[in-house]
N, C-alpha and C positions, 0 to 999 in steps of 0.2 A: 690257406693263407691266414685265416683268423687264428689258427693255432700257433702259427709262426709269430704273429704279433703278441699273443699272450705269453708264449715262451720267452720272447725277447724281453717283454716287460718284467716277467718273473725273474729272469736272470739279472737284469739291471737293478731291480729292487733288492735282490739278494746281495748284490755288490754294495748297495747303499748301506745295508745292515752291517756288512763286513767293515766298511769304512767307518761307520759309527762305533763299532766295537774297537777298532784300532784307535780312534780318537779317545774313547773312554779309557783305554789302557794307558794312555799318556798322562791321565789325570791321577795324581798321587792320592792314595788313601791313608797314608801313615805307615803302611807296610812296605818293606823293601821289595822291589821287583825290577829285574834288569831292563824292562821296557821303559822305565823312567828315564834312562839315559839314551834311548834310541835316537832322538833327534840331534844329539851332540855330534859335531864333526870335529876332527882333529887334523891339524896340518901334518901330513906324513910325506916327507921329502918334497915339500912344495905343493902337494896335492891334497885337497880336502877329502878326507875319508871318514866314513862312519866309525864311531868309537868301537863298535862290535867287530870291525874289520882289522883293528890294530891291537886289540886286547881281549882278554877273557873277562866277562862280567859275571860275577856270581853273588848269590845271597848268602851272607855269613850267618845272620840271624834275622829276626823279624824287623829290625830297624837298622841293619847295616849291610851295605853293598861293598864288595871287594872287586877291584879291578887289577888284573895282572897283565901288564903290557907284554907283548911278545918280544920286544926289543928294549933293552935298558934305557936307551936314549929317548924313548917315548914318554917316560914318566913325567917329565916337566911339561911337555906339550899337552898331555892328557889333563894334568892338573890345571893348567891355564884354561883349557877349553871348558872344563867343568865350572871354574870360577867365573868365566865370561858368560856362561849360559844363565838364563833368568830363572833357574830352578831354586836358587837360594841355598845351595849345598856347599859345605866346607870340607873338601877332601884333606886327608892327612896321609902323608907318605911314610912308609916303613920299608926302606930299601927298594925292592922291586914291587911291592904291593901298595896300592892306594886304597885306603878305607874311607867310605863315605857314610858317616852316621846320619840317619834321617831324624830331624827334630820332630817331636810330637806336634800334631796339628792343633792349633788353637780353635776354639769354638767359632770365632769370627772367620778364620781361614776356611774352616769346614763349610760355613754358610756361603762364602764366596765361591768355593769349588762347586757347591750344589747349583749355584746360579750358572756357572760355566757349563755344567753337565746338562742343565735344562736347555741352555742355548744350543748346545751341540745336538741334543735330541730334536729340537725344533728344526734345525737344519736338516736332520735326517728325514723328518716328516715332510718337509718342503720338497726335498729331493724325490721322495716316493710319489708325492702328488704331481710333480713335474713329469715323472715317468708315466703316470696315469694319463695326464693330459696328452703327452706324445702318442701313446697307444690309441687313445680315443680319436685323435686327429688322423692317425693312419687308418682307423676303421671308417671314419667319415669320408676320407679320400677314396677308399675302396668302394664305399656306397655310391659316391658321386660318379665314379667311373663304371658303375653297374657291374662290379665284380662280385658283389654280395647283395642279398636282399635286405630290406629294412628290418625284418624279423631277426635275421642273422646278426645284423649290426647291433640291434638292441640287446640281444642275448650276449653278444661279445662284450658290449660295454658293461653289462651287469657282471660278467665274469671278471673283467678288469677291476671293477669297483670292489668285488669281494676280495680279489687279490690285494688291492690297496689296503682295505680294512685289515686283512690278515697281517700285512707287513707293518702297518701303523701300530697294531697291538704288540707286535714284536718290539718295536721301538719303545713303547710304554713299559714293557716288561724289563727291558735293558735299563731304562731310566730308573725305575723303581729299585732294581737291584743295586745299581751304582749309587743311588741316593742313600739307601740303607747302609751300604758299605762305607760311604763317606761320613755318615752321622754316627756310626757305631764307634765307641771309644775303645 
């Protein structure tokens, strides 16, 4: 039973790390990456669809993304969706291909993005601590119902704490890497 609680906590903490990585991938570092356009949705025959479902997104060079819609009629809709997004990108159309040049990040914008990254990493740490709290309460509940002994409960809580420390360190590593990536010119 204790191992189930620990396994569940480890799985959930792993998912928190994956969610944090996903959030970090949305934050632009000055290099072109298709994930920058992930959250953009396009009106496709009256239905909102993800951009990646109606077009091919590719990296042309370090600062340029290209979007090739699968249908010619989608060019204008994709352009509108990119302009409406709060990414501050200006697409230019060349027939069936939409090019998006990424402007270089200013020092001020880089500092702002570092603050966003720190906020996201704090959310990740809070999430991991909440998972620790849930696991510890499950252990206390099992102790109260006399399913485990006090020694087993104490040992289990120590293992949960070690697991928490391990995942918090992982968040710190991700934060340092993303910060260095943002501040490098």
